[in-house]
C-alpha positions, 0 to 999 in steps of 0.5 A: 218807145218815146225814148227810142224815137228820141235816140234815133232822131238825135243819131240821124241828126248827128250823122247828117251833120257829119255827112254835111261836114265831110262831103266837100272833103270827100268829093273835092277831087271829083269837083276839081276833075269836073272843073278841069275837064270843062275847059274853063279859062280865066278871062285875059282881062285878068291874066293879061292873055297869052304870051306872044313873044319873049324879048331877051335882054342882058340878065332879064327877059320881057314877056310880051302878051297878046293884046286883051281886046274889048269883048263887049261895048258895055265893058268898062276895062279898056283894051290893053297890052301887058308886058312882064319884066322878069326876074325882078331881082335881076333888073337894074334900078332904072329900067328903060327898054324899047319894046317891039310889041307886034314883032315887026322889028320896029319899037312900038313903046319906050317903057321906063320905070324904077324897079324899086318904087315902080314909078315910070312911064310908057311913051308910045312910038306910034298911034296904036298905044296911049301914053302912061305916066305914074306909079302903081295901079292907075286903072286895070288897063294901066298899071305898073305892079310887082307880081310874083317874080316879075314887074307887070306893065300894062298900057292901054290901046287906042 
């Protein structure tokens, strides 16, 4: 009797361990479906928001995103606008573009950067934006970075 209880106990322990290891793999599809149907979205502060318009240039395009606003007074990330120059491999060595952010036909920003070193600047043409000078990631709301097949430029709003 003692031996039978030992065998049953060990068998149940091994079965429990096997179920614990296999359960995530067996239920992964169900979890993915549940999360996808929940309608969750990544915050625009991380993705840059949705594309508002695309400006076509010779050999490349500029994707201009909707502004990412401040959602609460305690938020540490300033509101910003994101633009993506893509494809990055077709950009000239020195990019200098006037960008119409709001689509009114008047350029709002002059964006200049080196497509290799990512050193550049953003010069505002009106008071809605702040100037930016430097390279790489200055803050989450001010950056020039290569992401996938594009070069992302973010500049802060006033």
